[in-house]
C-alpha angles and dihedrals in degrees: 000000000000123000119260115239092250094049091047092053091046091052094048092046090051095049093045091051090049090051090049091050093051092050092043090053092050125089091236121128100232144129124237123200126179112185130158091348095308117117116202123190113194116193124209091254091059098255119128145204115209122194117193134172120233101201101183092058096029095236135138112222126204123196116195138155087268092057142269122315131191123209131198122199113242110208094196095058095024089228138119109245128193109246094217104039104020087230115149116247092240093052092049093047092052091051096044094045090053091048095047103036105018089236125124111222130170119235096167094132092063 
């Protein structure tokens, strides 16, 4: 069963807010910008993470130095899962944040 447009937007809004909260609570020197449904995280070293919603295909996309990743929402596990690696969004964010900023953050709730 595919996500309705409203549910999709609610899920993306929730995950983006959770990501913002985790970064806000960290000691990292970074900038967060959420505009028109796109969340941008800019690290002190100039690297970025960009989260965007792809409404027509109901995916959450993540652009990082390591590449672009596409996530589908799995209703059974209530998690965002990468469509190419099956990695959970939280696991990937922890790894990519460490790679890009050198900081170890927990994104287990995602």
